[in-house]
N, C-alpha and C positions, 0 to 999 in steps of 0.2 A: 292031691296037690292041684291037679287040673281043675277039679270041682271048685276048690277055693278061689283059684284065679278067675274062673268063670263067674262065681258069685260076686267077686270084687268088681269085675268089669260090669256086671249087670247092675250093681248098686250105683256105680259111677254114671252109667248111661241114664238111669232113672233120675238121678240128681240133675244132670245136665238138661234133661228133657223138661224137668219141672222149672228150672231157671229160665229156659228158652220160652216156655209157655207164658210165664209171668211177664217176661219182657215183651213178648208179642202182644199180650193183652193190653199193656200200656201203650204200645205203638199203635195198635188197632184203634184205640179210642182217640188217638191223635194228640197225646199229651207230651210226647218226647220229640216232636218234630220241631227242629230249630231252624230259624231263618239265618242264613249266612250274612250277618249284618255287622261283622267285626270292623268294617271300615266306615260305618255310618257315623255321622257327626250330628250332635244335638245342641240346640241352643237352650240352655237350662236356666230357669228363673228361680228355682228353689229346691231344697233337699229336706226330707222329713224322715224321722224314725217311725212315725205312726201313719199307717195308710190313710185313715180317715182325715187326718190333717192335710195330707197331700190332695185328697179329693176336694176339700174345702178350698184349697189354693187354686185348684183347677177351675172350680166354679167361679171364683172371683175373677180369675184371669179372663175367662170367657165372657164375663159381663163387660170387660174392657175390650172385648173383640179380639182377644188373643186366641189362637187355635191351640189351646193348652191340652196336654195329655200327661198322665202320670204312669211311670213304670219303674220297677225295682232295679236298682243297681246291685247285683248280687255280690260284687266284690266289696262294696262298702256297706252292704246291708241297709241301704237307704232308698227311699222312694224319691226319684227325680221327677220334677214337673218341668216339661219342656214345651216349647212353642214352635219348634222347627226341627225336622229331621231331614237330612240331605246327605248325598255322597260328595257334595261340593264343600269342602272344608272352608275355602276362602269365602264363599257365600255365607256360611254360618257365622264366621267371624265378623263380617260386615253387618249382618243382622243383629248379632249380640251387641256390637258397639252402638248401633242405633238405639236399641232398647235401653242400654245403660245411660244414654244421654238424655237427661231431662225427664225420664219416665219414672214410674214407681218401682221398677226392678233394677236398681242401680248396681246390684251385685251379679247381674247376669253373666254366665260364663259358658264356655264351649267344652263339650265332652265328646270324645271319640272312643267308641267301643261298642259293647252290646248292652242292651237293657231288656228287661222282661223276666217274668217268672220262670221261664224255661231256659234262660240264658246261662251259659257257663260262667262261673265266678272267676273270670280272668280279668286282671287289672287293666282298666282302660286309662285314658289320660284326660284330666281336667285342666283347662288352660284359661288364664285371664286373657280375654280377647284384646284388651288395650295394651298390655305390656308383653304378651306372648309368653309369660312365665308360667310354669306349671303350678297348679294349686295342690299343695301337699295335703292340707286338711280342709275338707268342705264344711262350711258352716251349716249346722242343723237349725232349722227355723221353726220347730214345733212350738216353741214358747211364744212366738209372735203371732200365731194363727188367731187366737181369741182376743189378744190385747191391742195389737197394732196392725190391722189388715191394711194393705196398700190402698190408698185413696183411688176412687174412680177418676180416670183422667178425663177432664173436661176441656182441656186445651188442645190445640192442633198438635198431632204427633210430630216429633222432630223429623226433619228431612233426613233420610238415610244417607250414610256416607257412601260416596261413589268411588268406584275403582275405574281404571282406564278401560274405555270401551263400553261402560255400563250405561243403562238408561233407567229412568224412573217410570214405573208402571203403577196404574191403579186398576185392580180387577174389581169391577163394580158388580156385585152379586145381589140380585133382587128378584122378588116374586113377580111373575107376569100378571097374576090376578089382581094384585093391589099395589104393586110397585114398592112394597116394603122391603127394606134391606134385610138380607139373610146372612147369618154367620156361616162361614165356610172357608175352604182354602182351595188353591189352584195347584194342580200338579203340572210340572213342566216336563214334557217328553222331548228328548233329543231324537229327532226323526232319523238322523243318520245312524245312530246306534240302536234305535228302537227300544229305549228304556227311559224310565223316569230318572231325572237328574236332580230335581229339587221340588219343594212344596213351599208355597207362599200364602200368607193370610190375605183374604179378600177385604175389600172396602177400606184399604189404607195404602199409603204410598210405600212401595217396595222397590228395591234395586235389583235389576237383572243384568247380568253380564253375558256376553256371547258364549254359547255352549258348544258351538261347532263352527267350522269355516263357512258353510253355506248360509247359516242363519236360520235354517228351517226348523221350526219347533211346533209342537202342539201344546195347547193350554186346555187342561181338562178340569171341569168343575163337577163335583159329585156331592150334592147336599142331600142327605137322606130325606125322603118324602117327595123328591123332585126327580125328573128325568135328567140323566147325565147329559152335560153339554160340552162340546169341544170346539175350539177355534184353532184352525191351522193357519199359521202366518210365518212371515219372514222377519226375523229380529231386526234386520237392517232396513226393511222397507214396510213398516207396519201401516203406512198410509195407503197402501194398495189393498188392504183388507176392508171390505164394506162394514160399516158400523163402528170401526175403531177411529177415534178422534185424538188429536194432540192438542193439549192446552199448555202453552209455555213449553216447559221441559218434560211434561208428564204425558205419557200415552195411556189413554183410558180404554180399557177393553170391557165391554158390557157382557154380562152373563144373565140373560133374562130367563129365569128358571120356571119351567112348567110343571105343575103338579102331576103326580102319577095318575094313571087312568086304569079302568078295568082291563085286566090281562097283563099288566106290568108285574114283574117279579124282581125284587131288589134284595141285596144282601145287607144285613146289619153288620158292617165291617167293624164298627166301633162298640159293639156289645161283647164284653169279655166275661168268661166264667172262671171261677176258681177250679183248680185241678180236680177232676173226678166229680164235679159238683154241678147241680142245677141251681146254683146261686151265683148272682152276677157280681162282678167287681165294681167298686164305686165309680170308676171312670166311665161306666156304661150309661150313667144318668143322662148325659147330654143327648145321645142318640135316642134313648127312650123318650125323652122330652119331645124330640122332633116327631117321633111316631105318635105320641099322645096329641100333639098339636094338630097333626094331620087328621087324626080321627075326630077331634073336636071341631075343626074347621069345616069339615063336611060330614054332617050326621048320616049321610047316605053311604059313606064308605063302609065296606065290609072287607075283612081280610082273612087270609089263611096263613097261619104261622107254621113254616116248615122247619123241622129240626134235622140236622145232619151230623154224622160223626165220620171219623177216618177209620174205616174197617168195621167189622161186625162182631168182635169178641166181647165176652162178658167181663165184668170187672166191678170194682167198688163204685157206688153211687152215693153221693152226699146230697141230701135234700133239705129244704127249709123245714123248720119246726113250726109249731102252732102259732108262734108269734109273728110269722111271716116277715122275717128280716131278709129283704131282697138283696141286700148288699153286704151281708156279714155272715161269717161262718158260726157265730155264736148262736146257741140254741138250735143248731142243725142236728140232723139225724143221719146215721150211716146205714146203708144197705148194700145189696148186691143185685146186679141184673145185667141185661144185655145192652149192647150199644144202642139198639133201637129204643130201649126203655130210657136210657140217658137222654137221647135226642128228644123223646116225648116230654120228659120232665123239664128240659130246658125250654122247649116251646111253650109248655104250660105255665112256666114261671113268668114269662112275658105276658101271657094272657091274664094271669092272676094280677100282675102289676097294673095292667090297663084297667081291669075291673075295679081295683082298689082306687083308681083315679077317676072313676065314674063312667067308664065305657061299658055299655050294655054287652053282656056275654053273648047275646044272640048275634052280635056283629062280628064275632071271632070264632074261628075253628082252628084245630091243630092237626097237623099231619107229621107223623114220625117216620123218617126214612132210615135211620141208622146209617150204615155205610153203603147203601145201595146206589147212591147218586154222587160219586166222588167227582171232584173237579180235576184231581191229579191222581196218579198212581200212589198208593199208600206208602211206598218207599221213596217217593220223590222229595227233594228238599222243600218243595212247596206244599207238601201234604198237609201241613197244619191248616191250610185254607179249606180243607175238606170239612173241618170242624166249624160249622157255621149255622146261623139262623137266617132264613129268608122270609120276606113278607110278600105275599101275592095279593094283589087287589082283585077281589072277586065281584065287587059291585061298587059303583060310584054315583049312582042316581036311582 
């Protein structure tokens, strides 16, 4: 009898150990780390059942200088395309009303909840910003992607709706080398709380309202391929900051962006991979285009592509097939390997993409780190940021 009980307990322990190892492997590769973003609010311009259609919508919106991104809403099983994510719901409503007024996205709405492949499928809330009424059924726009794309807006964007105490701002983002306008957004940091409270699109009129009693904020611009730039100012006394000018009711804040130089190391924050895969998601195209532009702009640039994971466990690895579909899991192949191997394949797929676009392979090298250089402890809520690709400039002339 004792031996039977012992064998039973032994079997249970082996089973629990197997389950624990499987879960640990997934966590070690950084795929089950979720950001606590349940209170985030998004300004959404479209919803799609097909990922590629959402990607097309993103590209078209970006041509109109919207900082568009797509992410899945697991509760509705739809891909949402949004142009603003913020913790300030009122600011999101103001922005949504502005976009609905006279622009191509007259059905823009506000969503509060979580988005993303790893998000929990908990029901968020979709709201009409004009009426404040909940949206029970979201209109799916897949059928409009090919036939009636929104026209590129050539007229002056409508003036945003103001709320009490708010001010009009223009964040002018341009390259120092040629003064050309750059697409990008501005993160607003509440200095008192030490955290980001909102993001706004550059090169267009936006409305900001006071975020704290002192008025002290930081404005951060991070355009890939350029050095990050920050302005510290007081919302109530912007005229005291050198370089900032006021024209009528609009405060213009210039961000003169300087190209990266040898020795600089930057993270490709907007390059996303499918789970367990060295294959990029379609919304990664914009950041890759910026990298490609940088490489073409200066033929002397050489780079090292660093791949990182969260932890060092082994697990499933999905790789591209011979057709080299960089943004699709179709024709992919499945294997097994270490976290270091996954980080190497992810870095290599970016090098292969640049090669396919005409960049000499001699200008690029790859370094796979696996989980050796984490930014955060692998059990931290921020551990998902350990899964990343970094670009190091190794030569610029």
